[in-house]
N, C-alpha and C positions, 0 to 999 in steps of 0.2 A: 535758281537760287533766289533767296529773298534779298532785300536791300542791305541788311546787315552783312550778309555774305559778300555782296558785291563790294561794299566798302572795304572789307578785309582784304579781298582779292586785289582791289585797286591799290591799297596801301602796300601790299607785298610786291605787286608788279611795278609800282612806281619806285619802290626801293631798289628793285633789280635794275631798272633803267637808269636811275640816278647813279648807282654804283658803277654800272658799265660806262656811262659817260665820263665819270670822274677818272676811272682807270684809263680810258682812252686819252684823256687830257694829259694825265701823267706820262703816258707812253709817248705822246707827241713832244712834250717838253723835254723828255730825257733823251730822245734820239740823238740830238746834236752833242750832248755831253758825253755819252758813253761811246760814241763813234771814235772820238779822239783817244779815249782810254784803250779801246780794242786795238787800234792801229799801233799804239805805243807798245802794247803787250806783244803783238805779233813781231814787231821790230826787235824787241828784246829777245824773244824766243829764237828768231832767225840768227841773231848775233851769237847766242850761246851755241846753237847748232853748228855754226861755222867754226867756232873756237874749239869744239869737241873733236877729239881724235877720230879718224875714220874707223868704222867698225870692221874688223877683219872677218873674213869668211869663217864658217864653222870648220873646225879641225876635222880632216877626213881620216878615217881609219880603214883598214882592210875589210872589216866586217860591215861598214856603213853601206846603206843603199846607194845605188848610183844617183849622181846628181843630174836632175833633168834640166834645171835652169839656174843660172847665177848671173844673168844679165840685168840691166836696169829694169824699172817697174814693168810688170807684165800682169795681165788679168788671167784669172782662172775661174771657171764657172761651174757651180754645182746647182742642179735644177731638180725641183719637185713638180708636182702637178699644179701647184698654186704660186710658186715663187722661184725666181732666178737669183741665186746668190752670186754676186760678182765680187770675187776676192782679188786682192792685189798683194804683191810681195813688198810694196813700199812700206816704210815705217815699221819694219819687222814683220809684216804680214797681217792681214785682217780682211774684214768684209767691207769693201768700199761702199756698196749699196745693195739693197734688196729690191728687185723689180717684182711688183705684185701682178701676176699674170691675169687675175680676174678683176682688177680694179684699175680703171682708167682715170686720167685727170679730168676729162670732161665727158658728159653723156654722149655716147656715140663716137667718141674720139678714139684714136689709136695710141696716144702717148700714155704709158703706164705710170702708176704711182710708184715712185722710187723712194724708199726709206733710207735715211742717212745721206741722201744725195747732197744736202746743203753743207755737209761737213767736209773738211779737207783731211780728216783723220779716219782711218778705217776702224770699224768695230773690232775689238780684240787687240788693238795696238797698245803697247805698254807706255805708261806715262809716269813721270816723276812729279807731276802736279799740273795745275791748269796751264795750258799752253806749252808744256814741256814734253816734247815727243822726240824720239830718235829719228834721224834723217837717213838711217841706213836702209839698204835694200836687202831683204832676206833672200836666202837661197831656197829654191823650191826643191826639197829633197825627193818628194814623190807626189804623184797625183793620179786620180782616176775619176770616174763619174760619181763617186760616193764620198771621197775625201781628198784632202790636200795637206801636206806637211811642209811647214816653213822652218828654217833654221837661221838664227842670227845671234848677235851678241849685244849686250847692253853697253853703255858707255863705261861702266865700271868692270867690264870683262866677264860678266856672268853669261853663260851660254843659255840660249832660250830656244826651245822647240815648241812649236804650236801645231796641233793637229785639229783641223776643222773637218767635221764629218756629219753626214746626215744620220740621225739616230734611228735605231730600230727598237721597237718595243720588246722587252724581255719575254722569253717563252712563258706562256701562262698568264700574260697580262690581260687586264680586263678590256683594253681597247688598244688600237694602234697609235703610234706617235703622230702628233699633229704635223702636217706638211709645212707649217710655217716655222718649225723648230730647226735649229742647227746647234751642234755642240762643239765645244772647244776644250782640248786638253793642253794645258800649259805646263811645260816641264822646265824648271830652272836648275842649272848645274853650275857649281863653282869649281873651277879647276883646282887640282891638288896643290899646285905650286903658287896659288894666288893668296895673298894676305887677306885675312878676314877683317871686315870693317868693325870699328868699335861699336857702332849702332847700326843694325840692319835698316836700310832705307825702306820707306813705305812705297811700294810699287802699286800703280793703279792700272786697271784694265778698262780701256775706253769702251763705253757701252752705247755710244751713238748720240745723234742729235736729231731734234724734231723742229720743224718750222711750218708756218702756215702754208697750205697747199692750194688755196683758192681765195678769191677776192673778198668774200664775206667772212672769212676766218680770221680772227684777230690773234695777235701774239699772246693774249691772255689765255688762249686755249692751248698754248704750247707750254707744258709744265714738266717738272721732274719730281721724282719720288724715290723712296727706298723703304724697305720693309725689314724689321728686326724679328727674328724667329722667337727669341725667348719671351719678349714682352708681348708680341703679337701686334705691336703698334706700327702704324704706317705713317710716315711723314710725306706729305703731299704739298708741294709748293708751286704756286702759280708763277707765270713769267714775270709778274710785277715784283717779285721778290728782290731782284737786283736793282730796281729803280729806287729803293729806299722809301722813306715816308717821314712821318712826324717824329718817330723815335729812332730812325736809323738812316745812315748815309748810303748813297748810291754806291754800287760796287759792280765789278765785272765778273767776279768769281767768288766762291766761298767753299770751305771744307767743313764737313760735319762728321763727328764721331758716331759710330754705330756699334751697338752690342749685338753679337750674333747676327751679322748682316746676312740676309737671305737673298734678297734681290733688289735691284735698282734699275731705273729706266727713265725714259722720256716719252712724251706723247704729244701728238697734235690733236685736232678735233676728233678724227675718226681712226687714227692709226697709232701704234705704239711699238717701242723697242724695249724689251725687258731682258736684262741680264741677270741670270739666277745662278748663285753658287750652290752646287749640289750638297756641299757641306758648309753650313753657316759658320762664319768666323767673326771674331772681334777685329774690326778694322775701321776704315773711314771711307767717305765718298767725297769727291769734289764735283762741283757743278759750275757752269759758266754760261754766258750768253754772248751772242755776236750778231751783228746786223746781217740781214738777208733781204732779198727782193722777192716779193710774192709773184709767182709766175702768172702770166696772162693778164696782168694789170698794166695798162698803158700809162696812166697817170703816175709820174715818178714819186710824187708826194705820198699817194695812197699805196704805192707798191712797197714802201719802206716798212720793214717789220724786224722782228728779232727771232732768232733760233735759240733753243736751249740744248745744252749738252751735259753729259754726266759720265763719270768714271767711278767704278767701284774698286775698293782696295783689295789687294791680295793679302793672305794671312801674314801677320807680323811674326814670322818664325825665323829664327837665326839660321842662316845657310852657311854651314861650316865648309872648309876647304875639302873638296872631294865628294861632298854630299850633293843630293839632288832632291827637289820637291816637285810633285805633280798635283795640279789643281784642276778640277773639272767644272766647267760652266756650261750653261744652256741659254741660248738666246732665242727669244720669240720676236720675230719681225713680221708683223702683220696687222690685220684690222682688229679693232676693239669690239669683237663680237662677244657678248655676255656669255652665251652658252659655250662657245669655243674656249674661252679663258677658263671656264669651270671644268674643262675636261683635259687640260694640258698634261696632267700626270696620269699615265696609263695604268698605274697600279691602284688608283683610288676611284671611287664613285662619288661624284659631287652631290651634295644634298640639294634640296629644293632651292635653298638660298645660296648654294655654292660655297658653303662654309668649309668644305673639306679640301679645296684647292684655292688658296688665298690670292692667287693672281687675279681673281675677279675684283679685288680691292682697287685695282688701277682705274676702274670705272668711277670711283670716288663719288657715288651717287648722292651721299648725304652732304656734299659740299655745295650748298646753295647760299649765295651771298645774303647776308643779314639774317636769314631765317633758318639756316641749316642747324644752328645750335638749339633752336626751339623744336623743329620738326624733323631733325635728322634721324631720330630713332624710327620714324615712320616712313620717311622718304626713301631710305635705302631699300627696305624690303618691298615697298610698293613699286619702286622703279624696276627692280628685278622681276617682280611678278608681272608687271605690265608688259615688259619686253618679252618675257617668256610666253605670255598669252598672245601677244601680237604675232610672234613667230609661229606659234601653233595654229592660230586662226588663218594666217596667211597660207599655210600649207593646205588648209581645208577650203578656203574661199578663193585662193589664187591671187589676191591683191591685198597689199598692206592697207590701202584705203578702206576696203570693206572690213578688214580686221580692226582698224581704229574705230569705225562706226559701231561695230558689234561690241567691242570692249567698252565703249562709252555707254551704250545701252545697258550692259550688264552692271556697270558701276551705278548708274542712275536708278536702275531698278532696285538694287540692293539697299539704297538709302531712301527709297520711296516713303517708308513709314516716317522717317525723320522729316522729310519734306512736308508730308501731310500734316504732321503735328505742328511744324513751324508755320505753315500757311494758316492754320486755325488760330494760332497765337497772334499772327500778324493781323488777321481780321478783327480779333477781339481788341487788340491794341489800337487799331484804327477807330474803333467805336469809342474808345476811351479818350481819343484826341481832344474833343471839345471840353471834357471835364479837366484834362491836364492843362489846357489853355487857360481855363478859368483860374486854376490854382496858381499858375505862373503870373497871371495878371494880379491876382489878389495878394500874393506874397513876393512881388517883384523886388522889394527892398530887403527881403529876409531870405537869402538863398538856403540857409539851414532849415528854416521852417518849410520852405518850398519843397526841399528834398524829402522831409519827413512826411508831408501831406501826399506827395506823389507815391512814396512807398506804402503809405496807408491805403491809397486808392488801389494800388496793385493788390494789396492783401485783401481788401474788401471784395474785389471781384475775382480773386484767384488767378490773376494774369502774371505769368512769369516773363519779365522782359528779356531774359536770356534764352527763352524758348525759340526765338527766331534765329539764334546763332547755331543751333544744332547742325543744320546742313553745312554751315561754314566749317565747323571743326571736322566734319566727315569728308568734305570735298577739298579743303585747302591743301592737306598733305598730298592728296591725289593729283591736284593741279601742279603743285611744285615738283612731284615725282615725274609727271609727264614732261614738264619743262626741263628738268635736269636730264631725264633719260633721252629726250629727243635731241638735246644739244650734242650728244655723242653717239647716237644710234646709227652706226654704219650700215645696219641692216636696211634702213630706209633710203640710203644713198642711191641715187639713180633709179629709184622705184617710182613709177608713175601711177596716176589715178585720175580718170576723166581728163580734164584739160591740164592737170598738174603733171609736169614732166619729172619733177624730182621732189619727193615729199620732205627731204631734208633741207630744201631750199625754198625761198619765197616763190609763189606761183605766178610769176610775172607773165601776163598775157599780152602786154603791149608796153612800149616805152614812149612817153610823150615827147615828140620831136622838139628840139631846142632847149627843153628843160632837163633832159636826161633823167626824167622821173618815171620810175616803173609803175605800171598799173597792176596791182596785185588784187585779184578778185576775192579770194577767200576771206581776208581780213575785213573787206567791205560787207560781205555776207554775214560775217560774225557780228559786226557792229549793228547791222539791220535787225538780225534776230535778237540781239541783246536789247535793242530799243523796244521791240514788240513784247519781249518777255517782261521787261520792267514796267511797261504800260499796263500790263495785266495784273501786276502785283499790287496788293492793297496799299494805299497811301498812308504813310505815317510821318510824323515830324512836321515842322513848320514849312511854309512855302519856300523859304531859302534853301532848306535841306532838299526839298523836292526838286528845285531847279538845279542844284548841284548834281543830283542823281541823274538828271537828264543829259548831262555832259559826259557821263561815263562811257557811252559807246564811242565817242570821239577819242577818249583816252585809251580805250582798248585798241583802236586802230593804230594809234601812235606806238603803243607798246609792242604789238605783234606784227606790225606791217612788214618788217624785214626779217622776221624770224622764220623758222621752219614751217612750211605750210601744213605739216601734220598737226601742229599745235592749234592752228586756226580751224582745221577740220574737226579736231576733237571738241573745241569750244563751240563751234557752230552746231555740231550734233547735240551737244549738251544743252544748248539754248533751245533747239527745236524740241527736245524731250521735255524741257521745263515748260515750254509753251503748251505742250499737250497735257502735262500734269496740271498746270494752272487752269486750263480750260475745263478739265474734268473736275477739279476741285471747286471751281466757281459754279458748277452745276449742282453741287451738293447743297443741302439746306444750310442757311446762314447760322453760324454758332450764336447761341443766346448769351447775352451779357447780363448775368444775374449776380447779385451779391451773395457771397457764400456764407455759410454758417460758420461762426467762430469755433475753432477747434477746441474740443474739450480735453484734449490730451495735455499732460503736464508739459509745460514749456511751449505749447502751441505749435503751429506749423512754421514753415520757412519764413514766410512774410511776417508772421506774428513776431518771430524772433528779430527780424530786421527792424521792424517797427519799434520794438521794445529797446533795441540797441540804439536806435536813432534818438528815442526819448531820453535814454540815459546820457548820451553824449550832449544832447541839448541842455539837460539839467546840469551836467557837469560844467558846461560852458557858462551857464548862468551863475553857478556857485563861484567859479573862478572870477567872474566879472564882479560879483558882489564883494568878494574878498578884496579885489583890486580897488573898488570904490571906497571901501572902509579904510584900507591902508592909505589911500590918497587923502581922505578926509582927516585921518589921524595926523599925517604929516603937516597938513595945512594948519590944524589947531596948534601943533607944537611951534610952528613958525610964528603964529600970532602971539603966542605967549612970550 
């Protein structure tokens, strides 16, 4: 990349770093405040639960299935090839946690990733609002290796039956059901002799909690979201939502209205829980957060973090005496694999960008701090394409490291013509530097005249100052897409390459004793190749600008030092490719700097128009100045009279 491109990348990366540090500061400041609020909320919920009447067992009938279990909390396990769903009959029955059989907490370790393990509430538990859950123990009506049925009653006497089962794809479906899916049928019955409420209460179905699972994962990456079917809009809120800000106060929970709610869920950096209503309904969702401790972190201060939880509302339909309602939900509890999320519906074929199964939206690729609103339109498809390409090349080459290198080469080869044109423009601009210096010295007291003469100089020699920015516009969305994609690419988790043990983590090769400072090799190689590449780029600007540019490699090390090593591998490969491009370009004949002929076309060329516009503005300024002088002189004469 040329110097203009590097400046743009540094500004973007610096913005990302500044934003991250600011959010971490807000997180630290808020820890003490919301801890007391959470404890107060838990105390109030416990008090209400004690005051509520005990929930009686489900009424038995001669035709009812035999009761297997009605004792205090007991676990029931449903297992697929990839996940072990651990269900409990506590709080009316639900999924206490999902143990992912192919994902371990640490590389080479035995402890499995467990989703919803941070929460005291099971997925599928009924709630009346944030922190309001039943304390009843459900009856286990029946169970086998494919399903389990719970029976209980709400505090207002409504009978509840929950059937959790492993789904099977319908006959003739295009693909089988994903093994990370489990379905839930909730049936609500109001007894015939029970009085109907004046207003049907909103009941919520708890959809799980997400928390940081490793030391370098921040609470910012634990987020919640929901999707509306009619509008197609997805609301995605980060963990900092509850901390408040300049225009809002801190809070522990919140409720949101949703039109035709389709699904809602929570996610950590690499894993997600998505609760989907098979029939979208107008309802609401509530979300909350609570303090947790990050596993494996010895430092108590660093171990403090936050978890996010969410519950989606059941349909707001009146339940008359003697009537019943059945609602079907599907829960995905697994890794955020881009291609897997695009294939969750067995009756549809996902398009190249995954637009036909919208659960890929949980990746939220276009959410890049500060710059997502500018480049979001490009980041989202680029990130999906990059990850799809990496997965394909990994299958061919055997390693994600090789896949990243080949993908980088493909991208840089595609923009080679832009780079060549930019390099020639930079060389021509470097030859104009002495002339531009003379103009600045000559008109140092007249900035407007200085700009006019500089534009005139560009026009005379046919040099486009924006020509050096072409690679920037081509590469910046790709870089941001790589950054955003790698931040949640579970496909790279625990994938090694050369000395790198995990491409989703920094490539620490040694820790400096006493300082507890990791030595990460790839960011240092990235900085070295950046310095070499910049030294080969034609020099433009004054000496101060050139000195600032020489500090860029150090800034890059600071920005990427503790990020995923895959990003440093991509950047280092890109630098090596740029060095080769620059070396080949420098062997070509030097571009000649000649004055061009004035365009004979009406209106002239681009720089002719810029020059003419500058002259018009200068003339207008002079006219306004003359008018102001005459007006001042007129006032002076009147005062004298």
